[in-house]
C-alpha positions in Angstrom: -39.8 -11.1 15.5 -37.9 -14.3 14.9 -36.6 -13.0 11.5 -35.6 -9.7 13.1 -33.7 -11.5 15.8 -32.1 -13.8 13.2 -31.0 -10.9 11.1 -29.5 -9.1 14.2 -27.5 -12.2 15.3 -26.1 -12.9 11.8 -25.1 -9.3 11.3 -23.5 -9.0 14.7 -21.6 -12.3 14.5 -20.9 -12.7 10.8 -22.7 -16.0 10.7 -24.3 -17.4 7.6 -25.7 -15.9 5.5 -24.4 -12.5 6.4 -21.3 -12.7 4.3 -23.3 -13.8 1.2 -25.7 -10.9 1.7 -22.9 -8.4 2.2 -21.0 -9.7 -0.9 -24.2 -9.5 -2.9 -24.9 -5.9 -1.8 -21.3 -4.9 -2.6 -21.5 -6.5 -6.0 -24.7 -4.8 -6.8 -23.3 -1.4 -5.9 -20.2 -2.0 -8.0 -22.4 -3.1 -11.0 -24.5 0.0 -10.7 -21.5 2.3 -10.6 -19.5 0.6 -13.3 -21.9 -1.2 -15.6 -20.7 0.8 -18.6 -17.2 -0.5 -17.9 -18.4 -4.1 -17.6 -20.0 -4.0 -21.1 -17.0 -2.2 -22.6 -18.5 1.2 -23.3 -16.1 3.3 -21.3 -13.5 2.8 -18.4 -15.6 4.2 -15.6 -13.1 3.1 -12.9 -10.4 5.3 -14.4 -12.2 8.6 -15.3 -13.6 11.3 -13.1 -15.3 14.6 -13.5 -12.7 17.4 -13.7 -13.7 20.0 -16.4 -11.4 22.9 -15.7 -7.8 22.1 -16.6 -6.4 22.2 -20.1 -5.0 19.0 -21.6 -1.4 18.2 -21.3 1.1 20.8 -20.1 -0.7 24.1 -19.5 1.8 25.7 -17.0 5.6 25.6 -17.5 8.1 28.1 -16.0 11.5 26.9 -17.2 13.4 29.2 -14.8 11.8 27.6 -11.7 11.4 24.0 -12.9 13.6 21.1 -12.0 15.4 20.0 -15.3 14.6 16.5 -16.6 12.0 14.2 -17.9 8.9 13.0 -16.1 7.8 9.3 -15.8 4.0 9.0 -15.6 2.0 5.9 -14.7 -1.8 5.8 -15.3 -4.6 5.3 -17.8 -3.9 6.9 -21.2 -5.9 6.7 -24.4 -8.1 3.9 -22.9 -5.1 1.8 -22.0 -2.9 1.1 -19.0 0.5 2.7 -19.8 3.6 4.4 -18.6 4.9 7.5 -20.3 8.1 9.6 -20.4 7.3 13.2 -21.3 9.5 16.3 -21.5 8.6 19.7 -20.0 6.5 20.6 -22.9 4.4 17.4 -22.6 5.9 15.8 -25.7 5.9 12.0 -25.4 9.4 10.5 -25.5 8.4 6.9 -24.9 5.4 4.8 -24.0 5.0 1.3 -22.4 1.5 -0.1 -23.0 0.7 -3.2 -20.9 -2.1 -5.6 -20.6 -2.9 -7.6 -17.5 -4.2 -10.7 -19.2 -1.4 -10.9 -21.7 1.1 -10.6 -18.8 -0.8 -13.0 -16.4 -2.8 -15.5 -18.4 -3.8 -17.2 -15.1 -4.8 -15.1 -12.1 -5.2 -18.2 -9.8 -2.9 -16.4 -7.3 -5.5 -13.6 -6.8 -7.7 -14.7 -3.9 -10.6 -14.7 -3.2 -11.6 -15.6 -6.8 -14.2 -12.9 -6.9 -11.4 -10.4 -6.8 -10.1 -11.4 -10.2 -10.7 -8.9 -12.9 -12.9 -9.9 -15.8 -11.3 -7.5 -18.3 -8.3 -5.2 -18.6 -10.2 -2.2 -17.4 -10.8 -3.7 -14.0 -7.2 -3.3 -12.9 -4.8 -0.4 -12.7 -1.1 0.3 -12.5 0.0 1.3 -9.0 3.6 1.4 -8.1 6.4 1.5 -10.7 10.1 1.9 -10.8 11.8 2.6 -14.1 15.5 1.7 -14.7 18.0 3.5 -17.0 17.9 0.6 -19.6 14.2 1.3 -20.1 12.9 -1.7 -18.2 10.3 -1.0 -15.5 9.3 -3.0 -12.4 5.6 -2.3 -11.7 2.4 -3.6 -10.1 -0.9 -4.4 -11.7 -2.4 -3.4 -8.4 -3.3 -6.5 -6.3 -2.9 -8.7 -9.3 0.9 -9.2 -9.8 4.4 -7.7 -10.1 6.2 -7.7 -13.4 9.3 -6.4 -15.0 9.1 -5.4 -18.7 11.8 -4.3 -21.0 11.9 -1.0 -22.9 9.5 -2.4 -25.5 7.0 -3.5 -22.9 7.8 -7.2 -23.2 7.7 -9.1 -19.9 11.2 -10.0 -18.5 9.7 -11.8 -15.5 6.4 -12.0 -13.6 5.7 -12.7 -9.9 2.4 -14.4 -9.1 1.8 -12.5 -5.8 -0.9 -10.0 -4.9 1.6 -7.1 -5.0 0.3 -3.5 -4.9 0.7 0.2 -4.4 4.4 0.9 -4.5 7.9 -0.3 -5.6 10.9 0.9 -3.8 14.5 0.1 -4.8 17.3 -0.5 -2.2 21.0 0.3 -2.6 21.6 -3.4 -3.2 19.4 -3.4 -6.3 16.5 -5.3 -4.7 12.9 -4.1 -4.6 10.6 -3.7 -1.7 6.9 -4.2 -2.5 3.7 -4.4 -0.4 1.7 -7.6 -1.0 -1.0 -9.6 0.8 -2.4 -13.1 1.4 -6.1 -13.9 1.9 -7.0 -16.3 4.7 -10.2 -18.2 5.0 -9.2 -20.1 8.2 -7.8 -19.0 11.5 -4.0 -18.7 11.6 -2.4 -19.8 14.9 0.4 -17.2 14.7 -2.2 -14.4 14.3 -4.6 -14.9 17.2 -7.8 -12.8 17.3 -7.8 -12.2 13.5 -11.0 -13.9 12.5 -11.3 -15.0 8.9 -11.8 -14.0 6.2 -9.0 -11.5 6.4 -6.0 -10.2 4.4 -2.5 -10.6 5.9 -0.5 -7.7 4.7 3.1 -8.4 3.8 6.2 -6.7 2.5 8.3 -8.6 0.0 11.9 -8.1 -0.9 12.3 -9.1 -4.5 15.5 -9.6 -6.4 16.4 -8.0 -9.7 15.4 -11.2 -11.5 12.1 -11.5 -9.8 12.7 -13.9 -6.9 11.2 -13.3 -3.4 14.1 -13.1 -1.0 12.2 -12.1 2.1 8.6 -11.9 3.3 7.6 -9.7 6.3 4.2 -10.3 7.9 3.0 -6.9 9.1 0.4 -8.3 11.6 3.3 -10.3 13.1 5.2 -7.0 13.5 2.3 -5.7 15.6 2.3 -8.8 17.8 6.1 -8.8 18.3 6.2 -5.1 19.1 3.3 -5.1 21.6 1.2 -3.0 19.3 -2.1 -4.8 19.6 -3.7 -1.6 20.8 -3.3 -0.3 17.3 -4.1 -3.5 15.4 -7.3 -4.1 17.5 -8.3 -0.5 18.2 -12.0 -1.3 18.6 -11.1 -3.8 21.4 -12.7 -6.8 19.9 -11.9 -9.6 17.5 -12.1 -8.6 13.9 -15.7 -9.7 12.9 -16.3 -11.7 9.8 -18.7 -9.1 8.5 -16.1 -6.3 8.6 -13.8 -5.2 5.8 -11.1 -7.9 5.6 -8.6 -5.3 4.5 -7.5 -4.4 8.1 -4.4 -2.3 7.4 -4.4 -1.3 3.8 -0.7 -1.0 3.6 0.2 1.3 0.7 4.0 1.9 0.8 7.2 0.3 2.0 9.9 2.9 1.4 13.6 2.0 1.9 16.1 4.3 3.6 19.0 4.7 1.3 22.7 5.4 2.3 22.8 8.9 0.7 20.3 10.2 3.3 20.7 7.7 6.2 23.1 10.0 8.1 20.3 12.4 8.6 18.4 9.7 10.6 20.7 8.6 13.5 17.9 6.5 15.1 17.6 4.4 11.9 20.0 2.5 9.6 20.4 2.1 5.9 17.9 -0.4 4.6 15.2 0.3 7.2 11.6 0.6 5.9 9.0 3.3 6.3 5.6 1.5 6.2 2.3 3.4 5.6 -0.9 1.7 6.7 -3.8 3.8 5.4 -6.7 2.3 7.5 -4.8 2.9 10.7 -3.6 6.4 9.8 -0.2 5.0 10.8 3.3 5.4 9.5 6.1 3.4 11.1 9.8 2.6 10.5 11.0 -1.0 11.0 14.2 -3.0 10.8 13.4 -5.5 8.0 15.8 -8.1 9.5 14.4 -8.2 13.0 10.9 -6.7 12.6 11.6 -4.2 15.3 9.6 -1.0 15.2 12.0 1.9 15.6 9.5 4.7 15.3 5.7 5.0 14.7 3.2 7.8 14.5 -0.6 7.9 14.0 -1.7 11.1 12.3 -1.9 14.1 11.9 -2.5 12.6 8.4 -5.7 10.9 7.5 -5.7 7.9 5.1 -2.2 8.8 4.0 0.1 7.5 1.3 3.8 7.7 0.3 6.2 8.4 3.2 9.6 9.5 2.0 12.9 9.9 3.8 14.4 13.3 3.1 17.9 14.6 3.4 17.0 17.1 6.1 16.1 14.3 8.5 12.3 14.5 8.1 9.8 12.1 6.6 7.4 13.6 4.2 3.9 12.1 3.9 1.1 12.5 1.3 -1.9 13.3 3.6 -5.0 12.6 1.6 -7.3 13.9 4.3 -10.2 12.0 2.8 -13.3 13.6 4.2 -16.2 12.0 2.2 -16.7 14.9 -0.1 -15.9 15.2 -3.8 -13.5 18.1 -3.6 -12.2 18.2 0.0 -14.9 20.6 1.1 -15.1 19.3 4.7 -11.4 19.4 5.8 -9.9 21.6 3.2 -8.3 19.2 0.8 -5.1 17.1 0.7 -1.7 18.2 1.8 2.0 17.2 2.1 3.3 16.9 5.7 6.8 16.7 7.0 7.4 15.1 10.3 10.7 15.0 12.3 11.0 11.5 13.8 13.4 12.9 16.5 10.8 15.3 17.9 7.6 14.0 16.3 6.9 17.7 15.3 5.2 18.1 12.0 4.8 20.9 9.5 2.7 21.4 6.4 5.0 21.5 3.3 2.1 22.1 0.8 -1.6 22.7 1.2 -3.1 24.6 -1.6 -6.2 26.5 -0.7 -8.9 27.6 -3.1 -7.3 28.8 -6.4 -8.8 31.0 -9.0 -11.1 28.1 -10.1 -12.2 27.5 -6.5 -10.8 24.0 -6.6 -8.7 22.5 -3.8 -5.7 20.2 -4.2 -7.5 16.9 -3.3 -7.4 13.2 -4.0 -9.4 11.1 -1.6 -7.5 7.9 -2.6 -4.0 7.2 -4.0 -1.6 10.1 -4.6 2.2 10.5 -4.7 4.8 13.1 -4.2 8.5 13.6 -4.8 10.9 16.2 -3.3 13.1 17.4 -6.1 16.8 18.5 -5.9 15.9 22.2 -6.3 13.4 22.1 -3.4 10.3 21.9 -5.5 7.6 19.2 -4.9 6.2 17.0 -7.7 2.7 16.2 -6.6 0.4 13.6 -8.2 -3.2 14.4 -7.7 -4.4 11.0 -8.9 -8.2 11.4 -9.1 -7.9 14.8 -10.8 -5.5 13.3 -13.4 -3.1 16.1 -12.6 0.6 16.4 -11.8 1.9 19.7 -10.3 5.4 20.9 -9.7 5.1 23.2 -6.8 7.8 25.8 -5.7 8.5 26.3 -2.0 6.3 29.5 -2.1 3.3 27.4 -3.3 3.4 28.5 -6.9 2.7 25.9 -9.5 5.6 26.0 -12.0 4.6 23.0 -14.1 1.3 21.3 -14.6 0.3 18.2 -16.7 -3.2 17.0 -17.0 -4.4 13.7 -18.4 -7.7 14.7 -20.0 -10.2 12.1 -21.1 -12.8 14.4 -22.6 -14.2 17.9 -22.1 -15.6 17.1 -18.7 -13.4 14.3 -17.3 -9.8 13.3 -16.7 -8.2 9.9 -16.4 -6.1 8.6 -13.6 -2.4 9.4 -13.1 -1.3 7.1 -10.3 2.3 8.4 -10.1 4.8 10.9 -11.5 8.6 10.9 -11.0 11.1 13.4 -12.3 14.5 12.1 -13.6 17.6 14.0 -14.8 17.8 14.6 -18.6 20.5 11.9 -19.1 19.1 9.3 -16.7 17.5 7.0 -19.4 20.1 5.4 -21.6 17.7 3.6 -24.0 16.1 6.7 -25.5 16.8 7.0 -29.2 17.0 3.2 -29.7 14.1 1.4 -31.5 12.2 -1.7 -30.5 12.6 -4.6 -32.9 9.3 -6.3 -31.9 5.9 -5.8 -33.3 4.0 -2.9 -31.8 7.1 -0.9 -31.0 6.5 2.4 -29.2 9.9 4.1 -29.1 
């Protein structure tokens, strides 16, 4: 009876040795799921069962597609890489990158048990390519880096950056990041350690942090504790320390700002997956100008659109493998003036009886011709979808006959956007 009572108290309060037991359990589950990756047999974190789609480009309707080249980020040929491909799937350029070559020390990654042991234990998540062939991207939660067209680092930033990279009109970049706290923080009362403090960083073109926004502080300053502490109690030490899971900080640019009279150029749309919350803030004052919880569920990637709506990648994670409970993922558009939302894309069962669904990650881009470019990350598939729902282009990153490998993002650029194509790299291991 004493041991039962002791177990109940430690679990309820997070007292020793609850955290040790919880960490051991989590480590055991991870080892069971990914032991082949740990011993170097295959990259189990980056491959998933998806036997039906053909490799590469299997659908292409030139008359209905948006012209240009597609920038892909993901896991290709057992490496982390970024690719430029044409509409036929021909590879125009490849940037292959390695975490440990880029960040020889990962001392900035806290806690220490979160540091990868090999290159397969990270992934690329958030990338912004520039016309000169350089790319600013995240090794997710492990660091921000800019590489040149040959994949050589130009600068690195030792911060736990993750998920997205958005570029403002002034050339700076906005990137989610976080800090791990083992002790209580006076400016963040009720947040019991250990916990992550989600942040948004403004980073200069040469890799310097110009501004740091604490997102928990935004909740405190805007009287939003009801959202931050929705369960009505202090965050317990035995809970997941990733309270918000911020996954995007999208900047409002001048070319569409006039469609949002309640906002200003430079405002940020912030997505917090674990609160099902999207909000728009003034990055200078921290004032929340608009916020909405749902109808999305564990969403990603809010985008400001020229028609005055914000589009959101609604994962609709439901605990199933293929979205069988809630019907799959979808793209939602919400009007911040009225808070009314519409479904821009939700593909039902197709001829293969497979829904559009990725329970984590996922990106989308509204193209100039009105089509949507949708990244179904876990399926390793990118679709260009016409307004009537037809798929007019499809690219699949196949790993083997039964599995695909991750594509974390896809972006379409005009044919003449990249000025470096056709030049050669002079360093060893050139890829162009």
